[in-house]
Structures are given as C-alpha cells and as structure tokens.
C-alpha positions as CSV (number, residue, x, y, z in Angstrom):
1,M,133.5,101.9,72.1
2,K,136.8,100.1,72.1
3,R,138.0,99.3,75.2
4,F,141.6,101.5,75.3
5,T,139.3,104.4,74.4
6,M,137.1,103.8,78.1
7,Q,140.1,103.3,80.0
8,A,141.7,106.1,78.8
9,L,138.4,108.0,79.6
10,T,138.6,106.1,83.0
11,V,142.2,107.8,83.6
12,S,141.4,111.1,82.3
13,L,138.2,111.4,84.5
14,L,139.3,109.8,87.8
15,L,142.6,112.5,87.6
16,T,140.8,115.5,87.0
17,G,137.3,114.1,89.6
18,S,138.2,117.0,91.2
19,L,136.9,119.3,88.6
20,F,133.6,117.5,88.6
21,F,130.4,118.2,90.7
22,S,131.6,119.2,93.3
23,Q,130.2,117.1,96.7
24,S,129.9,118.4,100.2
25,L,133.6,118.7,101.3
26,H,132.2,118.3,105.3
27,A,130.3,115.2,104.5
28,Q,132.7,113.6,102.6
29,S,135.6,114.1,105.7
30,Q,133.2,112.6,108.1
31,K,133.1,109.5,105.5
32,V,136.3,109.0,105.1
33,T,137.3,109.0,108.8
34,Q,135.5,105.7,109.0
35,S,138.5,103.7,107.8
36,E,140.4,104.5,111.0
37,K,138.2,101.8,112.3
38,W,139.2,99.5,110.3
39,D,142.6,100.4,108.4
40,N,144.2,101.5,111.5
41,T,147.5,99.6,110.5
42,K,149.3,99.2,114.3
43,A,149.1,96.5,116.4
44,A,146.0,97.0,118.4
45,T,145.7,96.1,121.8
46,W,143.1,92.6,122.0
47,S,140.2,91.7,124.2
48,A,141.5,88.6,126.3
49,D,139.0,86.6,124.6
50,F,141.0,86.8,121.8
51,K,143.4,84.1,121.5
52,V,146.5,84.3,119.1
53,V,147.1,81.0,118.0
54,D,150.1,79.3,115.5
55,I,148.5,77.6,112.3
56,P,150.8,75.2,110.6
57,S,151.7,76.1,107.4
58,K,153.0,74.1,104.8
59,A,153.7,77.4,102.5
60,D,157.1,78.2,104.7
61,S,159.3,76.8,107.5
62,R,157.0,79.1,110.3
63,P,153.4,79.0,111.8
64,Q,150.8,81.2,110.4
65,K,149.5,83.9,113.0
66,A,146.2,84.5,113.5
67,Y,143.8,85.7,116.1
68,L,141.2,83.6,117.2
69,Y,137.9,83.7,119.3
70,K,135.9,80.1,119.9
71,A,132.3,80.3,120.2
72,S,130.2,79.1,123.4
73,Q,128.7,76.5,121.4
74,K,129.9,73.9,118.6
75,G,128.2,74.1,115.1
76,R,128.2,77.9,115.5
77,P,128.9,80.1,111.7
78,L,132.8,81.1,111.6
79,I,133.8,84.5,110.2
80,V,137.5,85.0,108.2
81,S,138.1,88.4,108.6
82,L,140.7,89.5,106.3
83,H,143.5,92.5,107.1
84,T,144.0,95.6,105.4
85,W,146.8,96.0,102.4
86,S,149.2,97.8,104.5
87,G,148.0,95.8,108.0
88,D,148.4,92.6,109.5
89,Y,146.9,90.1,112.2
90,R,147.7,92.3,114.7
91,Q,145.9,95.1,113.7
92,A,142.1,96.3,114.8
93,D,139.1,95.4,113.6
94,P,135.2,96.4,114.2
95,L,134.0,92.6,113.5
96,A,135.3,91.4,115.8
97,E,133.6,92.3,118.5
98,E,130.7,92.1,116.5
99,A,131.2,88.5,116.0
100,K,131.7,87.9,119.7
101,K,128.1,89.9,120.3
102,R,126.7,87.1,118.2
103,N,128.4,83.9,119.7
104,Y,130.0,83.7,115.8
105,N,133.3,81.9,115.6
106,Y,136.3,84.6,114.2
107,I,139.3,84.8,113.1
108,H,141.5,87.1,111.9
109,P,144.9,85.7,109.8
110,D,148.0,87.2,109.3
111,F,148.4,85.3,105.2
112,Q,152.3,86.6,105.0
113,G,151.6,90.3,106.6
114,A,151.4,93.8,104.9
115,N,151.6,93.5,101.0
116,V,155.0,95.0,100.6
117,Q,157.1,91.8,100.0
118,P,157.1,89.1,97.2
119,S,156.1,86.3,99.9
120,A,152.4,88.5,100.2
121,M,150.0,90.3,97.5
122,G,148.1,87.5,96.0
123,S,151.7,85.2,96.3
124,E,151.0,81.4,96.4
125,K,151.9,81.2,99.8
126,V,148.9,83.8,100.8
127,I,146.5,81.4,99.2
128,K,147.7,78.7,100.8
129,N,147.6,80.6,104.1
130,L,144.1,81.5,103.3
131,Q,143.1,78.2,102.7
132,E,145.2,77.0,105.9
133,A,143.4,79.3,108.3
134,I,140.0,78.7,107.2
135,E,140.2,74.9,107.5
136,F,142.1,75.2,111.2
137,A,139.2,77.5,112.5
138,V,136.8,75.3,111.3
139,K,138.4,72.5,113.2
140,E,139.7,74.1,116.0
141,T,136.0,75.6,116.6
142,G,133.8,72.8,115.9
143,A,132.2,75.6,113.6
144,N,129.7,74.7,111.0
145,A,132.0,73.8,107.6
146,Q,128.8,74.7,105.7
147,N,128.6,78.5,107.4
148,V,131.7,79.7,106.7
149,H,131.9,83.3,105.5
150,V,134.4,85.3,104.4
151,I,135.1,89.1,104.5
152,G,137.8,92.2,104.1
153,V,137.7,95.7,103.2
154,S,140.8,97.4,100.5
155,G,143.8,95.3,100.7
156,G,141.1,92.3,102.8
157,G,138.5,92.7,100.0
158,M,141.6,91.6,97.4
159,A,142.2,89.3,99.3
160,T,138.5,87.9,99.5
161,L,138.4,87.8,96.0
162,I,141.7,86.2,95.8
163,A,139.9,83.3,98.4
164,Y,136.9,83.0,96.1
165,M,139.2,82.5,93.2
166,N,141.6,80.1,95.0
167,V,140.2,78.5,97.9
168,T,138.7,74.6,97.4
169,C,137.1,74.0,100.8
170,P,133.7,75.0,101.5
171,V,133.1,78.8,101.7
172,K,129.3,79.7,102.0
173,S,129.8,83.3,100.9
174,F,132.1,86.1,100.0
175,S,132.2,90.0,100.9
176,A,134.2,92.3,99.0
177,W,134.4,96.0,100.1
178,A,136.0,98.5,98.4
179,P,138.6,95.7,96.5
180,I,141.2,95.7,94.7
181,S,140.9,93.1,91.5
182,D,143.8,94.3,89.3
183,I,146.9,94.9,90.8
184,E,148.3,96.2,87.4
185,A,146.0,98.5,86.7
186,W,146.1,99.8,90.2
187,Y,149.9,100.3,89.8
188,W,149.3,102.3,86.9
189,E,146.6,104.5,89.0
190,S,148.3,104.5,92.2
191,K,151.5,106.0,90.4
192,A,149.8,108.4,88.3
193,R,148.5,109.9,91.9
194,G,151.8,109.5,93.8
195,A,150.7,106.9,96.1
196,K,153.2,104.5,98.2
197,Y,150.9,101.7,97.0
198,A,152.8,101.5,93.2
199,G,156.2,100.8,95.5
200,H,154.4,98.2,97.4
201,I,153.4,96.7,94.1
202,W,157.0,96.9,92.3
203,D,158.9,95.0,95.2
204,A,156.2,92.9,95.3
205,T,156.1,91.9,91.9
206,S,159.2,93.1,90.0
207,S,162.7,93.4,89.5
208,K,164.6,96.7,90.1
209,T,164.9,97.5,86.6
210,E,161.6,96.7,85.1
211,F,157.9,96.3,86.4
212,D,156.8,92.7,85.4
213,A,152.8,93.4,84.5
214,A,152.4,89.8,83.9
215,E,153.7,88.8,87.6
216,A,151.3,91.7,89.0
217,R,148.6,90.5,86.9
218,K,149.3,86.8,87.7
219,R,148.3,87.6,91.3
220,S,145.8,89.4,90.5
221,P,142.0,87.9,91.4
222,L,140.7,89.6,87.9
223,Y,142.4,87.1,86.0
224,G,142.4,83.9,88.2
225,V,140.4,81.0,87.2
226,I,137.1,80.3,89.4
227,P,136.9,76.6,90.8
228,R,134.0,76.2,89.9
229,K,132.8,72.9,91.8
230,Q,133.8,74.3,94.8
231,R,131.9,77.5,94.4
232,R,128.4,76.4,92.6
233,T,127.2,77.2,96.1
234,S,129.0,79.8,97.2
235,Q,128.0,83.8,97.0
236,L,129.7,86.9,96.3
237,F,128.9,90.3,97.5
238,I,130.8,93.3,96.0
239,Y,130.8,96.6,98.1
240,E,132.2,99.9,96.8
241,G,131.3,103.8,97.7
242,V,130.8,105.1,94.3
243,H,133.2,108.7,94.9
244,D,136.5,105.9,95.7
245,G,139.2,107.0,93.3
246,Y,138.6,110.4,94.3
247,T,138.2,110.7,98.2
248,G,139.6,106.7,98.2
249,S,142.8,105.3,96.7
250,V,140.7,102.3,94.5
251,P,138.8,103.5,92.0
252,V,135.2,102.1,91.3
253,T,135.9,100.4,88.0
254,H,137.8,97.7,90.1
255,A,134.7,96.2,91.9
256,I,132.6,96.9,88.7
257,N,135.3,94.5,86.1
258,M,135.2,92.1,89.0
259,Y,131.8,91.7,89.4
260,N,131.3,91.7,85.2
261,R,134.1,89.0,84.7
262,V,132.5,86.8,87.5
263,V,129.1,86.8,86.0
264,G,130.4,86.7,82.7
265,D,132.6,83.4,83.2
266,W,129.4,82.0,85.0
267,K,126.5,83.0,82.9
268,Y,128.0,83.5,79.5
269,G,131.2,81.4,79.6
270,L,133.4,84.5,79.4
271,A,136.5,84.1,81.1
272,L,138.4,87.1,80.1
273,P,137.5,90.0,81.7
274,E,138.1,91.9,78.4
275,A,135.6,90.0,77.1
276,A,132.7,90.4,79.8
277,N,132.7,94.0,79.5
278,R,132.4,93.8,75.7
279,K,129.3,91.6,75.9
280,A,128.0,93.9,79.2
281,E,126.5,96.2,76.6
282,V,124.2,93.0,75.4
283,Y,123.4,91.8,78.9
284,A,121.0,93.9,81.5
285,D,122.8,91.6,84.6
286,M,125.9,92.6,83.8
287,V,127.9,96.9,84.2
288,S,127.9,98.4,80.1
289,E,130.9,100.7,79.9
290,D,128.0,103.7,79.3
291,E,126.9,103.0,82.7
292,I,130.6,102.8,84.4
293,I,131.4,106.1,82.4
294,R,128.1,107.6,84.0
295,L,129.1,106.7,87.4
296,L,132.9,108.2,87.3
297,S,131.3,111.7,85.8
298,F,128.5,112.1,88.3
299,R,129.2,110.0,90.8
300,C,125.9,109.2,91.6
301,E,122.9,107.9,89.6
302,P,120.2,110.5,89.0
303,K,117.4,107.5,87.8
304,A,118.1,105.4,90.6
305,D,115.0,104.6,93.3
306,K,115.9,107.1,96.0
307,G,114.7,104.0,98.9
308,K,116.7,101.9,97.7
309,M,119.2,101.8,100.7
310,I,122.3,99.9,102.2
311,G,122.4,101.0,105.9
312,D,121.7,104.9,105.6
313,R,123.3,105.2,102.4
314,N,121.5,105.5,99.0
315,I,122.4,102.8,96.5
316,W,123.1,104.1,92.9
317,L,123.9,100.9,91.1
318,E,122.9,97.5,91.9
319,R,123.0,94.2,89.9
320,E,123.0,90.6,90.5
321,A,123.3,87.8,88.9
322,A,124.9,84.1,88.8
323,N,125.1,83.7,92.8
324,T,126.9,87.1,92.6
325,R,126.0,90.8,93.7
326,L,127.1,94.5,92.9
327,V,126.5,97.0,94.8
328,I,127.7,100.8,94.4
329,F,126.7,103.5,97.3
330,E,126.7,106.4,98.4
331,G,130.3,106.0,100.2
332,T,133.8,106.5,99.4
333,H,136.7,103.9,100.2
334,E,135.3,102.0,103.4
335,M,133.2,99.7,105.0
336,L,129.7,100.5,106.2
337,P,129.0,99.9,110.0
338,C,126.2,97.2,108.5
339,A,128.4,95.5,107.2
340,M,128.0,92.1,109.2
341,D,124.2,92.5,109.0
342,L,124.6,91.9,105.3
343,I,126.6,88.6,105.7
344,P,123.9,85.9,105.2
345,V,124.8,83.5,108.1
346,E,122.6,80.5,108.6
347,E,121.5,81.1,112.2
C-alpha cells in the first residue's frame, strides 16, 4: 500500500472514529479526566521544598525559570519533567511529589513556555534551554550525571523526543507519553478537528498569509538527526493510549511513526521516516502499515496477550529494538499513574 493511500485512510478513520466499535462512555470519561492531574495549565501552588531557580541561558538575554528539588544526598538520580503543550514551569506536576518521596533530584523547566509563539515549539531556543536545564540541575543538586531521566506527556512528550534528538549531555532514559512527533501532520489533524492547536502551530511557524510546512517539519522530532554518539546507551520509551486521536488530541500514529523512525535509523540505516515505514512491512521489530490500520479501526488487538499489562491496563501492541520500546495500551491521551515506576532509575 502506498504511503499516500495509508495516510488518507488514516485521516478518514480518525475523523470517523465515532462510527467504529462503540466503547463504554463512562469508562472513557474516567480516563479522560485523569489528564487533569498533569495537564492543568494554570499556575499551581508548589510545596516549599521546590524552589524557583533562574537558569543562566545563552538562548536569550533572560534566564530560564524552573522549579527545582534537591535530594538529601549527592549522587542521587535526576528527573527532568517537561511541561505540557499549553503549560509552563508553574503548572502542577504529579511527578514532583513522586520524585521527592523517592529522594530523587527533580527539575521542571520552562523552555520558552507554552507552544504559542515562534520562540517555543521545538525552536533552537527550546533545544538550548533543555540542555541548559539538565546541566544546571546536575551541577546544582550534585546528581549523578549518568542517572538522568527525561519524561513528559503530550507537549511534554514532544519535548522529550526533541531532547532525545538534540541534547548532547548524558541522559540515561527518555520517556515520552502521548507525544506529538510530526508538527506538520498535527497541524492538519488539529485543523480538521477544529482544535486550537492548529492556530498555535501557525502562530509559531508561519507568516500571516501562508502555512510554513518546512518550518513545522524542521521543529518536529520525527525529522531530526539522532546524535548517535550521545544516544548510544540511552533508552527511549514511547507510551500511547490506543484511543488517542478519538478521545484525545494526538493520533496514535505519532508514537508509532517515531518508534519506526528511531529503530529504522539505528538498526537499518533508514534516516527518513517514510523509508522506515515502508521497511516496517519487512522487519518484525517495527510496526507495519497493516498493523497501524488494524489498531486505528479496532482500537484494540484481539490477538494480544491478555496477560500483558502496564499498570492496570491491557497492552495491545508492544515492540522493542535498538534501546527503544513502544507500548500501545488501553487508554487515551494520558500518562498513567505508574509512569515513575517505569523509569529505569539505578539506585
């Protein structure tokens, strides 16, 4: 099947998702409301144990703000938790108290704030801010530089993938939940749904008169270049709920395409996402177009091992190769409460 045909079918399936395979509306609404825990974009009241810091920045003339928690002893792990698409460093983050309980160092940086302006949304300033935040936190807290873990959901998941593709300091793991990987694609997907995110993307990437697809692709982790030397021992985890794109705002294809892109690059020398997706028909450790269409239409995998779980959710599809793991689970646009347990922290 040609890529154009598959994409057209994907859009059609997503736009008509309400016609396929009815689900329990009560159960789905319960899952959607979980997002309020990590996607409330209003400034929150933080515990006094978390200090607001100013990170010196070469990205622009002003320092980058962040909330920082310092563990009670040196050499402890560092959790770098990245804010969501429309949030900033001040928004509530349930991972903060989790990190504190485990005596992990923690930072919640701003990296240009909400993705509504050219300086944000995967810009060069964002990339510099992310690296500066990691380096600052390691130095300020005395964290183990070999035990650094980046995690985020939704826009924070996109930022996690951007960090994977760009930062050059040591990072042991990257955990991207419900991420956007292709900003150009998400513009058209959001526009079709009448979602506000299409306007955000236009404002950040384009002129007043014309959508700049090339600029959107330039800022997208899917089209970046992996810093192979720095990522050689890093682990990448991509988690996505199978109903996202129906009851959530980011189609599941963003997660799958990013997984194929990374594995295709590391294992088979396929640096372009289109080439990786074509070869996925051949390689069993990647996700084929047939499997993608099956997931989009069924929103489950009847042949999946019912004993495979992530937290309390069924896993419908799982792949692992080249230090990269993809998990498609029974859920929507969300980060599960077990997220911190899944980070491969070395104690």
